[in-house]
Structure formats: structure tokens, C-alpha cells
VOBA-1610 file (N, C-alpha, C; in pm, whole numbers, padded with zeros to 5 digits, always signed):
BEGIN
Met+00110-00119-00002Met-00033+00012+00004Met+00060+00093-00011Gln+00213+00118+00082Gln+00277+00200+00097Gln+00386+00252-00043Leu+00367+00140-00154Leu+00456+00143-00249Leu+00371+00252-00363Leu+00205+00182-00334Leu+00149+00267-00422Leu+00103+00410-00431Ile+00104+00428-00265Ile+00094+00613-00217Ile+00226+00668-00256Ile+00298+00613-00252Ile+00443+00676-00271Ile+00483+00697-00444Gly+00394+00554-00544Gly+00391+00572-00668Gly+00340+00687-00727Leu+00161+00681-00669Leu+00095+00808-00717Leu+00147+00982-00691Leu+00251+00984-00561Leu+00296+01133-00506Leu+00320+01172-00619Val+00481+01057-00673Val+00563+01058-00794Val+00490+01104-00884Ala+00368+01039-00903Ala+00286+01097-01034Ala+00258+01209-01093Ala+00191+01231-00916Ala+00155+01388-00867Ala+00260+01475-00916Phe+00357+01489-00842Phe+00456+01586-00845Phe+00507+01593-01007Ala+00538+01491-01029Ala+00572+01534-01195Ala+00501+01561-01331Thr+00377+01558-01260Thr+00285+01587-01383Thr+00187+01714-01369Ile+00172+01748-01227Ile+00080+01869-01240Ile+00155+01971-01251Pro+00332+02023-01202Pro+00388+02130-01254Pro+00371+02143-01398Val+00370+02039-01485Val+00362+02048-01624Val+00234+02102-01658Ala+00085+02095-01606Ala+00022+02165-01634Ala+00002+02250-01551Phe-00017+02288-01473Phe+00055+02480-01361Phe+00165+02466-01300Pro+00230+02556-01419Pro+00415+02594-01370Pro+00402+02649-01265Trp+00305+02726-01195Trp+00320+02813-01120Trp+00325+02714-00971Leu+00305+02616-00996Leu+00282+02492-00851Leu+00434+02460-00862Ala+00493+02468-00949Ala+00671+02376-00945Ala+00742+02409-00846Phe+00687+02570-00768Phe+00789+02593-00627Phe+00705+02561-00503Val+00582+02557-00514Val+00493+02489-00427Val+00537+02374-00382Phe+00568+02267-00493Phe+00562+02139-00460Phe+00738+02184-00446Thr+00829+02266-00478Thr+00994+02225-00411Thr+00960+02232-00275Leu+00877+02331-00193Leu+00890+02370-00043Leu+00828+02262-00025Val+00686+02169-00088Val+00618+02083-00003Val+00765+01986+00019Leu+00839+01996-00102Leu+00955+01824-00082Leu+01052+01884+00061Ala+01120+02019+00064Ala+01229+02069+00185Ala+01127+02085+00281Lys+00962+02079+00310Lys+00913+02086+00432Lys+00898+01896+00504Gly+00893+01860+00388Gly+00866+01693+00353Gly+00967+01608+00469Phe+01121+01671+00350Phe+01218+01618+00465Phe+01253+01624+00597Ala+01200+01771+00652Ala+01240+01783+00792Ala+01114+01729+00851Ala+00995+01705+00788Ala+00874+01680+00900Ala+00925+01509+00895Leu+00965+01457+00802Leu+00967+01294+00791Leu+01119+01300+00944Gly+01197+01396+00931Gly+01301+01337+01077Gly+01192+01367+01185Val+01131+01467+01188Val+01054+01491+01318Val+00953+01385+01341Ala+00908+01340+01224Ala+00801+01204+01238Ala+00900+01103+01312Ile+00991+01051+01273Ile+01033+00948+01338Ile+01112+00982+01484Leu+01067+01103+01548Leu+01105+01104+01690Leu+01006+01067+01756Leu+00880+01145+01664Leu+00753+01076+01727Leu+00709+00926+01733Arg+00744+00829+01642Arg+00752+00720+01695Arg+00773+00696+01817Ala+00916+00750+01907Ala+00947+00732+02011Ala+00835+00791+02115Gly+00795+00904+02059Gly+00704+00947+02211Gly+00764+01086+02220Leu+00886+01125+02111Leu+00929+01249+02180Leu+00893+01349+02054Ile+00839+01500+02086Ile+00804+01584+02032Ile+00945+01696+02054Ser+00998+01748+01903Ser+01056+01808+01898Ser+00998+01953+01856Ile+01031+02049+01952Ile+00925+02175+01916Ile+01098+02271+01865Gly+01227+02210+01813Gly+01317+02302+01746Gly+01414+02229+01694His+01338+02147+01576His+01418+02115+01467His+01404+02192+01345Ala+01327+02332+01389Ala+01398+02407+01277Ala+01538+02479+01287Leu+01613+02464+01395Leu+01727+02456+01456Leu+01797+02395+01303Phe+01837+02295+01265Phe+01890+02179+01169Phe+01832+02224+01056Tyr+01711+02291+01030Tyr+01627+02322+00896Tyr+01709+02478+00889Ala+01753+02558+00974Ala+01792+02647+00951Ala+01973+02654+00916Ile+01978+02538+00995Ile+02147+02484+00999Ile+02172+02469+00789Gly+02062+02396+00774Gly+02110+02342+00643Gly+02094+02438+00531Ala+01981+02544+00545Ala+01962+02658+00460Ala+02100+02735+00498Tyr+02148+02746+00592Tyr+02284+02881+00618Tyr+02398+02794+00547Thr+02401+02668+00545Thr+02521+02612+00511Thr+02514+02639+00356Val+02418+02673+00317Val+02433+02688+00126Val+02450+02826+00136Gly+02424+02890+00217Gly+02430+03032+00215Gly+02569+03077+00214Phe+02619+02982+00313Phe+02790+03006+00346Phe+02908+03030+00201Leu+02830+02920+00191Leu+02918+02833+00092Leu+02913+02935-00040Ser+02738+02945-00059Ser+02755+03028-00206Ser+02834+03169-00190Gln+02823+03249-00070Gln+02888+03362-00058Gln+03008+03366-00022Gly+03022+03329+00108Gly+03191+03361+00161Gly+03268+03249+00105Ala+03220+03079+00090Ala+03342+02985+00027Ala+03376+02992-00114Gly+03213+03044-00188Gly+03249+03052-00341Gly+03215+02900-00386Val+03160+02842-00287Val+03118+02657-00395Val+02991+02715-00434Asp+02985+02704-00524Asp+02840+02702-00622Asp+02816+02621-00712Leu+02829+02515-00643Leu+02777+02364-00694Leu+02686+02281-00643Leu+02571+02257-00686Leu+02467+02166-00615Leu+02453+02097-00549Ile+02567+01986-00551Ile+02532+01842-00471Ile+02668+01894-00380Pro+02760+01958-00394Pro+02863+01974-00263Pro+02749+02056-00119Gln+02696+02114-00203Gln+02591+02244-00149Gln+02520+02175-00024Leu+02469+02042-00128Leu+02324+01963-00048Leu+02426+01821+00043Leu+02537+01805-00007Leu+02627+01727+00064Leu+02712+01773+00246Ala+02706+01918+00225Ala+02724+01953+00291Ala+02635+02050+00387Ala+02555+02078+00337Ala+02417+02100+00421Ala+02386+01934+00535Ala+02382+01865+00489Ala+02360+01716+00540Ala+02438+01699+00645Ala+02588+01739+00615Ala+02664+01696+00707Ala+02701+01734+00857Ile+02694+01892+00817Ile+02669+01986+00896Ile+02552+01972+00968Ser+02461+01952+00952Ser+02329+01919+01008Ser+02327+01816+01099Gly+02396+01740+01057Gly+02434+01585+01107Gly+02528+01598+01235Val+02616+01649+01231Val+02695+01703+01299Val+02623+01788+01382Ala+02571+01884+01368Ala+02509+01997+01484Ala+02409+01875+01549Gly+02340+01804+01477Gly+02256+01702+01570Gly+02320+01576+01658Leu+02481+01554+01589Leu+02518+01452+01717Leu+02564+01552+01812Leu+02613+01656+01842Leu+02598+01756+01925Leu+02493+01758+02017Val+02378+01832+01991Val+02288+01849+02072Val+02224+01707+02111Gly+02223+01630+02036Gly+02152+01490+02056Gly+02213+01435+02193Leu+02339+01459+02266Leu+02421+01388+02318Leu+02360+01439+02454Phe+02334+01584+02464Phe+02247+01602+02570Phe+02095+01599+02563Met+02038+01564+02450Met+01852+01589+02441Met+01808+01447+02493Val+01900+01331+02460Val+01894+01220+02416Val+01856+01161+02608Arg+01900+01209+02686Arg+01871+01232+02824Arg+01704+01261+02894Tyr+01660+01332+02831Tyr+01516+01366+02824Tyr+01390+01314+02753Arg+01314+01303+02844Arg+01153+01240+02818Arg+01059+01342+02781Gly+00944+01349+02703Gly+00818+01394+02763Gly+00829+01582+02708Ile+00804+01660+02792Ile+00780+01817+02796Ile+00940+01823+02809Phe+01034+01815+02882Phe+01144+01835+02915Phe+01186+01812+02733Phe+01216+01717+02691Phe+01294+01708+02576Phe+01166+01792+02480Ala+01103+01855+02467Ala+01035+01919+02380Ala+01086+02085+02401Met+01055+02108+02554Met+01085+02238+02555Met+01248+02244+02611Leu+01356+02136+02603Leu+01477+02201+02600Leu+01533+02176+02405Asn+01450+02133+02348Asn+01484+02166+02224Asn+01425+02282+02171Leu+01320+02345+02181Leu+01247+02479+02174Leu+01371+02617+02215Ala+01443+02575+02356Ala+01537+02698+02390Ala+01640+02655+02302Val+01696+02550+02267Val+01854+02524+02177Val+01787+02613+02044Ser+01683+02535+02032Ser+01677+02616+01893Ser+01666+02775+01877Met+01607+02846+01954Met+01594+02985+01991Met+01719+03052+02033Val+01791+02980+02065Val+01969+03032+02061Val+01973+03065+01950Gly+01966+02954+01840Gly+02031+02980+01765Gly+01952+03075+01670Tyr+01877+03051+01678Tyr+01753+03156+01623Tyr+01812+03305+01688Thr+01846+03346+01814Thr+01893+03490+01829Thr+02064+03516+01768Leu+02110+03384+01774Leu+02248+03399+01690Leu+02258+03458+01564Leu+02105+03403+01490Leu+02146+03425+01330Leu+02086+03556+01349Ser+01996+03622+01419Ser+01997+03748+01419Ser+02077+03844+01477Lys+02160+03820+01572Lys+02265+03932+01601Lys+02390+03961+01566Leu+02406+03793+01522Leu+02574+03873+01437Leu+02551+03876+01257Tyr+02543+04020+01266Tyr+02468+04073+01123Tyr+02586+04081+01074Asn+02720+04063+01087Asn+02889+04066+00998Asn+02860+03944+00912Val+02803+03825+00987Val+02815+03660+00989Val+02712+03646+00885Thr+02615+03666+00966Thr+02489+03590+00882Thr+02420+03662+00815Gly+02409+03817+00805Gly+02354+03948+00762Gly+02202+03973+00827Gly+02229+03920+00975Gly+02107+03950+01082Gly+01991+03930+00968Thr+01897+03987+01039Thr+01727+04000+01024Thr+01752+04020+00855Asp+01838+04112+00775Asp+01797+04087+00630Asp+01833+03946+00574Gly+01906+03848+00619Gly+01970+03724+00544Gly+02066+03765+00458Leu+02061+03618+00392Leu+02168+03605+00270Leu+02111+03546+00146Ala+02140+03622+00056Ala+02044+03568-00062Ala+02189+03456-00149Ile+02097+03349-00169Ile+02134+03250-00271Ile+02144+03244-00453Ala+02251+03229-00487Ala+02292+03273-00631Ala+02257+03115-00656Thr+02219+03141-00750Thr+02177+02988-00809Thr+02298+02923-00882Pro+02327+02814-00823Pro+02405+02697-00852Pro+02465+02648-00916Ser+02599+02619-01019Ser+02576+02486-01128Ser+02574+02385-01085Val+02552+02308-01206Val+02466+02160-01184Val+02597+02087-01264Leu+02704+01994-01236Leu+02767+01958-01281Leu+02862+02050-01398Gly+02897+02145-01336Gly+02950+02247-01367Gly+02886+02323-01503Met+02773+02288-01517Met+02670+02362-01640Met+02608+02478-01502Thr+02589+02628-01627Thr+02544+02699-01555Thr+02388+02706-01604Leu+02278+02671-01503Leu+02126+02682-01563Leu+02041+02813-01530Ser+01961+02836-01702Ser+01848+02952-01605Ser+01813+02892-01492Arg+01716+03049-01437Arg+01677+03005-01307Arg+01547+02900-01315Glu+01494+02933-01452Glu+01337+02863-01486Glu+01397+02676-01485Ala+01542+02662-01543Ala+01554+02510-01597Ala+01614+02476-01426Phe+01712+02561-01359Phe+01722+02516-01219Phe+01633+02437-01098Glu+01527+02542-01152Glu+01391+02514-01047Glu+01342+02384-01065His+01272+02389-01184His+01245+02254-01203His+01381+02093-01182Leu+01476+02130-01225Leu+01589+02038-01210Leu+01596+02030-01027Leu+01590+02107-00955Leu+01570+02126-00834Leu+01431+02070-00817Leu+01328+02066-00840Leu+01196+01976-00772Leu+01216+01793-00826Tyr+01240+01773-00960Tyr+01247+01649-01006Tyr+01396+01564-00902Gly+01490+01660-00929Gly+01620+01572-00852Gly+01565+01583-00722Gly+01486+01624-00637Gly+01453+01678-00498Gly+01331+01530-00527Leu+01240+01495-00581Leu+01173+01402-00590Leu+01213+01274-00556Gly+01271+01248-00693Gly+01410+01152-00667Gly+01449+01113-00568Leu+01546+01231-00465Leu+01567+01231-00365Leu+01497+01185-00232Ala+01355+01196-00262Ala+01294+01211-00156Ala+01229+01037-00198Val+01238+01020-00322Val+01169+00848-00283Val+01309+00750-00252Val+01448+00797-00227Val+01565+00730-00205Val+01536+00774-00072Val+01533+00863+00025Val+01516+00841+00158Val+01400+00782+00207Cys+01247+00783+00176Cys+01176+00714+00191Cys+01201+00589+00197Ile+01262+00479+00101Ile+01272+00375+00099Ile+01410+00279+00214Val+01516+00461+00201Val+01607+00417+00290Val+01503+00416+00473Ala+01466+00536+00506Ala+01346+00523+00560Ala+01304+00439+00645His+01223+00360+00546His+01160+00253+00573His+01175+00149+00632Arg+01280+00109+00529Arg+01386+00024+00574Arg+01459+00019+00757Tyr+01508+00154+00783Tyr+01555+00157+00937Tyr+01466+00146+01020Leu+01326+00183+00972Leu+01236+00187+01079Leu+01147+00039+01115Lys+01202-00048+01006Lys+01157-00193+01005Lys+01270-00237+01032Ser+01406-00216+01065Ser+01519-00281+01130Ser+01467-00290+01234Pro+01556-00325+01368Pro+01547-00373+01523Pro+01572-00210+01562Met+01680-00171+01529Met+01695-00047+01613Met+01530+00050+01547Gly+01561+00066+01460Gly+01357+00127+01420Gly+01276+00078+01502Glu+01277-00051+01459Glu+01178-00085+01607Glu+01158-00051+01716Ala+01293-00038+01760Ala+01305-00045+01947Ala+01258+00142+01968Leu+01239+00227+01825Leu+01163+00357+01931Leu+01064+00292+01925Ser+00912+00250+01871Ser+00818+00226+01972Ser+00812+00140+02131Ala+00924+00098+02111Ala+00910+00054+02232Ala+00944+00145+02301Val+01048+00215+02270Val+01081+00333+02384Val+00967+00435+02447Glu+00853+00433+02383Glu+00747+00538+02410Glu+00669+00423+02489Thr+00625+00256+02506Thr+00555+00224+02537Thr+00624+00143+02679Asn+00759+00069+02693Asn+00789+00035+02796Asn+01000+00044+02767Glu+01024+00137+02785Glu+01176+00146+02848Glu+01246+00086+02885Ile+01177+00062+03020Ile+01277-00032+03119Ile+01269-00148+03012Arg+01191-00201+02977Arg+01196-00365+02952Arg+01305-00361+02833Leu+01330-00236+02701Leu+01423-00254+02665Leu+01571-00247+02687Glu+01591-00191+02818Glu+01679-00150+02872Glu+01720-00291+02964Tyr+01641-00334+02989Tyr+01635-00513+03100Tyr+01700-00595+02977Leu+01634-00597+02823Leu+01698-00695+02697Leu+01802-00605+02700Gly+01880-00569+02729Gly+02049-00493+02736Gly+02019-00413+02555Ile+01950-00348+02530Ile+01958-00268+02463Ile+01959-00113+02504Ala+02074-00063+02458Ala+02096+00055+02482Ala+02019+00188+02478Val+01925+00230+02505Val+01820+00286+02510Val+01868+00435+02406Pro+01937+00480+02486Pro+02024+00626+02462Pro+02096+00660+02307Arg+02169+00514+02314Arg+02222+00475+02092Arg+02132+00485+02057Val+02007+00441+02068Val+01874+00409+01976Val+01830+00563+01940Leu+01836+00604+02037Leu+01772+00773+02022Leu+01841+00872+01960Leu+01950+00845+02049Leu+02105+00932+01930Leu+02092+00942+01818Phe+02090+00750+01737Phe+02100+00774+01643Phe+01969+00795+01547Ala+01882+00814+01589Ala+01742+00871+01527Ala+01707+01000+01560Tyr+01806+01082+01615Tyr+01799+01210+01641Tyr+01890+01315+01571Val+01997+01222+01525Val+02115+01244+01427Val+02073+01217+01268Gly+01998+01152+01265Gly+01915+01124+01114Gly+01836+01239+01113Ser+01731+01270+01173Ser+01646+01329+01170Ser+01704+01499+01152Ala+01797+01503+01263Ala+01866+01643+01179Ala+01899+01636+01055Ile+01978+01515+00983Ile+02030+01533+00878Ile+01898+01560+00760Leu+01769+01485+00759Leu+01675+01506+00726Leu+01644+01679+00741Ala+01606+01717+00853Ala+01603+01849+00874Ala+01691+01957+00776Gly+01769+01935+00761Gly+01919+01980+00697Gly+01911+01966+00575Ile+01857+01883+00507Ile+01840+01864+00328Ile+01711+01979+00355Gly+01614+01936+00434Gly+01498+02006+00406Gly+01532+02169+00373Gly+01650+02211+00463Gly+01612+02364+00502Gly+01728+02395+00365Ala+01852+02289+00308Ala+01899+02370+00192Ala+01824+02331+00062Ile+01736+02270+00031Ile+01656+02237-00040Ile+01524+02414-00058His+01514+02432+00038His+01448+02558+00109His+01514+02673+00051Ala+01598+02672+00068Ala+01720+02795+00062Ala+01726+02806-00099Leu+01811+02712-00164Leu+01786+02671-00301Leu+01683+02741-00355Ala+01565+02694-00350Ala+01405+02708-00373Ala+01399+02869-00383Val+01403+02967-00216Val+01365+03073-00240Val+01488+03166-00289Gly+01595+03100-00237Gly+01703+03228-00312Gly+01741+03318-00207His+01707+03275-00064His+01724+03384-00002His+01676+03339+00162Ile+01769+03339+00262Ile+01771+03323+00373Ile+01751+03416+00490Thr+01629+03382+00583Thr+01682+03494+00693Thr+01614+03391+00828Pro+01682+03451+00948Pro+01646+03367+01116Pro+01535+03327+01138Asp+01431+03353+01057Asp+01293+03304+01073Asp+01310+03168+01076Leu+01358+03144+00987Leu+01379+02964+00933Leu+01409+02907+01077Ala+01477+02934+01161Ala+01490+02885+01303Ala+01396+02906+01434Tyr+01316+02978+01367Tyr+01213+03001+01461Tyr+01135+02909+01487Trp+01080+02916+01627Trp+00974+02821+01698Trp+00832+02802+01604Thr+00812+02912+01535Thr+00668+02890+01442Thr+00691+02802+01355Thr+00815+02803+01288Thr+00908+02671+01218Thr+00864+02530+01271Ser+00917+02530+01358Ser+00929+02435+01455Ser+00784+02331+01425Gly+00697+02455+01490Gly+00592+02384+01531Gly+00501+02353+01404Gln+00527+02455+01235Gln+00453+02389+01093Gln+00567+02233+01160Leu+00633+02169+01109Leu+00707+02082+01119Leu+00672+01966+01170Val+00625+02000+01328Val+00522+01902+01408Val+00413+01855+01326Leu+00356+02009+01298Leu+00204+01978+01231Leu+00172+01926+01128Val+00252+01948+01030Val+00290+01838+00943Val+00290+01710+00939Ala+00375+01668+00993Ala+00394+01548+01070Ala+00244+01512+01098Val+00207+01579+01227Val+00083+01481+01311Val-00020+01507+01150Leu-00012+01583+01081Leu-00124+01601+00982Leu-00173+01473+00849Gly-00009+01498+00845Gly+00079+01335+00761Gly+00018+01215+00761Gly+00098+01201+00969Gly+00061+01055+00986Gly+00227+01030+00974Ile+00243+00969+01135Ile+00405+00843+01151Ile+00346+00754+01100Gly+00229+00692+01021Gly+00219+00538+01030Gly+00293+00464+00927Gly+00367+00583+00813Gly+00414+00570+00733Gly+00527+00695+00659Val+00647+00600+00631Val+00724+00754+00591Val+00660+00846+00492Val+00577+00799+00380Val+00519+00873+00283Val+00447+00998+00385Gly+00385+00943+00491Gly+00299+01049+00573Gly+00338+01212+00564Pro+00483+01237+00605Pro+00492+01386+00648Pro+00510+01471+00500Phe+00494+01365+00368Phe+00451+01445+00230Phe+00366+01487+00195Ile+00258+01358+00252Ile+00125+01411+00249Ile+00084+01525+00307Gly+00122+01528+00457Gly+00088+01675+00521Gly+00151+01834+00450Ala+00254+01768+00473Ala+00310+01906+00361Ala+00281+01938+00254Thr+00238+01829+00174Thr+00116+01851+00028Thr+00014+01946+00068Phe-00060+01879+00188Phe-00180+01966+00198Phe-00192+02077+00301Met-00121+02109+00335Met-00078+02283+00421Met-00026+02373+00321Glu+00100+02283+00235Glu+00133+02409+00137Glu+00030+02399+00039Ser-00031+02347-00003Ser-00169+02332-00152Ser-00256+02454-00047Val-00289+02446+00076Val-00415+02493+00117Val-00331+02640+00095Arg-00230+02655+00185Arg-00177+02810+00197Arg-00173+02901+00073Ser-00131+02835-00014Ser-00077+02866-00189Ser-00262+02903-00256Phe-00313+02805-00209Phe-00439+02876-00276Phe-00533+02973-00205Ala-00546+02969-00072Ala-00587+03091+00029Ala-00509+03183+00051Ala-00364+03201-00032Ala-00296+03335-00074Ala-00424+03417-00198Ile-00457+03300-00238Ile-00532+03378-00398Ile-00679+03395-00352Tyr-00755+03319-00299Tyr-00881+03321-00268Tyr-00963+03340-00150Ala-00897+03315-00034Ala-00895+03336+00109Ala-00808+03378+00216Pro-00738+03474+00179Pro-00595+03515+00241Pro-00598+03533+00389Asp-00743+03558+00416Asp-00704+03606+00557Asp-00765+03473+00657Val-00786+03346+00609Val-00857+03248+00709Val-00762+03102+00671Trp-00641+03115+00585Trp-00580+02972+00587Trp-00554+02906+00712Asn-00512+03046+00806Asn-00468+02946+00963Asn-00595+02927+00991Ile-00704+02916+00981Ile-00857+02876+01026Ile-00859+02717+00950Ile-00818+02708+00801Ile-00826+02613+00747Ile-00744+02503+00815Ile-00653+02514+00847Ile-00495+02480+00853Ile-00512+02390+00976Gly-00599+02499+01111Gly-00655+02414+01217Gly-00737+02365+01266Ala-00843+02385+01161Ala-00971+02276+01120Ala-00938+02170+01104Gly-00851+02143+01029Gly-00796+02031+00975Gly-00732+01966+01024Leu-00625+02034+01132Leu-00612+01941+01254Leu-00654+01902+01360Leu-00758+01944+01419Leu-00883+01912+01429Leu-00944+01801+01445Ile-00984+01804+01310Ile-01048+01655+01194Ile-00927+01578+01276Val-00836+01623+01254Val-00705+01467+01240Val-00699+01401+01382Ile-00675+01528+01481Ile-00675+01483+01596Ile-00787+01387+01698Phe-00926+01455+01592Phe-01047+01382+01690Phe-01059+01257+01580Phe-01086+01263+01450Phe-01111+01148+01391Phe-01016+01058+01340Leu-00893+01121+01277Leu-00798+01097+01187Leu-00687+01001+01309Pro-00643+00951+01401Pro-00548+00944+01458Pro-00413+00894+01401Arg-00400+00864+01309Arg-00293+00795+01250Arg-00284+00889+01081Gly-00368+01018+01063Gly-00297+01127+01012Gly-00395+01068+00873Leu-00322+01177+00789Leu-00419+01206+00650Leu-00368+00992+00550Tyr-00233+00986+00590Tyr-00207+00878+00556Tyr-00276+00772+00579Gly-00291+00765+00727Gly-00401+00658+00782Gly-00505+00646+00720Leu-00555+00767+00679Leu-00728+00750+00589Leu-00717+00673+00457Ile-00609+00761+00407Ile-00601+00658+00271Ile-00570+00551+00278Glu-00484+00504+00353Glu-00446+00343+00336Glu-00555+00283+00426Arg-00639+00323+00507Arg-00762+00255+00552Arg-00898+00284+00449Ile-00884+00371+00309Ile-00945+00379+00173Ile-00932+00264+00123Gly-00791+00225+00092Gly-00751+00155-00023Gly-00734+00002+00037Gly-00728-00053+00202Gly-00739-00117+00269Gly-00941-00200+00227Arg-01031-00081+00216Arg-01143-00127+00232Arg-01194-00182+00029Arg-01097-00105-00036Arg-01118-00135-00171Arg-01064-00243-00253Asp-00920-00291-00124Asp-00905-00454-00147Asp-00997-00548-00109Gly-01050-00491+00007Gly-01181-00616+00071Gly-01298-00638-00036Gln-01301-00524-00040Gln-01447-00556-00159Gln-01404-00609-00285
//
């Protein structure tokens, strides 16, 4: 069922921007938010809510900015690899401290660290550009300089291919013993310790992986928008990532991408037809999910597919 949903999403992402070119930018942001929300969803499987993953989202984006402006690295693939690597290192350093905590303490400490990062990005004007942010130049691809329109299409379809690969890897990870242990952390952590499983190691691996995913999302966001500001590390961005993960559902790796598609689509169409009420629509959608769809939109699609298979 999950492979079918992935196939339908890939088909939609590949064809809809052709019919509606302005949606190419929207779908690229969907991929960016989907990567980061997938990292948040992995932690949610262990019952850990991170209200601070915007920090790693911003680290990925600013890595691209620093490489583009300061280091003169204008190659797409090195920028993405550097964003993933630096976000992973930051996730390791922060995660060594965070995996000791659970519940509200985990959530609030992540929020605090993220807000420290936001403050540094805002105040270090000579390094980060402060609240003015940094402009991101269009990078070259394999030594070729593309027009902005061609690059945006490459970023969309390249990001789509990367999303498929990441979903497959994440699915295999979650089905592995270390991935299955995440759910057990929420239900009975003490039993895991009795079985000889090092829970901090399990959580640290998941935390670093989630930071890498958020960094990749931030890098794609920076390349798509062409400009970054400290707001990427603000707590509202972290809240959006949690919202996307919950809306999409954590039952499958494709859930966060479904949630991102829903949120960005509503936001885009509301900006045209109902600019003052899109937050109400998103909020109503979240309430419906909480009360009636505990497995999110992915769970709803899975349930509908299951009924059709049974008929």
C-alpha cells in the first residue's frame, strides 16, 4: 500500500507542475518541508516531540548560504552534501544532551536550543546578515550554468528522486531492530534496557538522522527561495514541522510528505482566494485529524485502500 501511495505522489509531482507551472515552486517547498517533517516523525515514533528542529532546518539553509557567498562553492551537489553533513554533526552534538530527557523536558529543551540559534542568526549581522538574511545565488550543476527556470525544474525533479530514495531508506530503517525499538521506547523503555538494548544509542541515532533530514530540507528551501532569514530557526517553523508530521501521519514514511502537500496547497490557494482564513482551515484540519484520524491523512488513505482491497 505504501509503495502505491509513493507512486501516486511521484506521478502527481511529475505531472501537475507541467499543467500548472506556478505549482513547481510550491511542490519544491513541499519536498523541503516533507524531508524535515519526516525527521520529526521519526522522533514521534518514540513519543518524543521536538519543537526545535527548525534549528537544523536553518543550519542546512545557512550552510548553503555560507558556501555560496563566503566560500565560493557554487556547485549544487557539494552544497547539499555539506548541508546534510553539518546538520548531522550539529544533531550529534545537541543529541548527546537531548537523549537523556523525555516528555515535556525534551520538547522544551529543543525549543530553547533552537531559539538560541535563532538569536545568534539574528544578532551576528557581520556573519549571517542578521534579520536581512543572505541571498542565495543559483548554483551550477555538474559544471553547467542553468537559467533560473531550468534550475527550479531540476531542483523539483531531483528533489523528488531524492525523496523516493530517502523514503525507501527510512522505511527499511524503521523496519530494522533499531527502528522497531523506537516504538518500544514510548511503551516500555525499562523493558528495553532489561533486554540489553542501549536506549540512548537508539535515540541518538534517530536524532542525528532526523537532523540530517531537516538539514536537507533547509538546503532545498534555501535553493528554491533564493533568500534565507533567521526566521527559519524560529519556533513557529518548528511548530509547522510538527503540524505537518501529525497531519500526514507517522504510520508510514510518506505521511509527512502528504501532510506537507496538504498544508502548502491550502496556503497557496488561500493566498489567492481566502488570504485571511488559511490558518483557520489548517487549524480545522488539525482538529479533524486529532479527533477522527489518529493516524493522519496517511492512515485515512491506507484505510480507504484497505476497504477497496477487501471488496
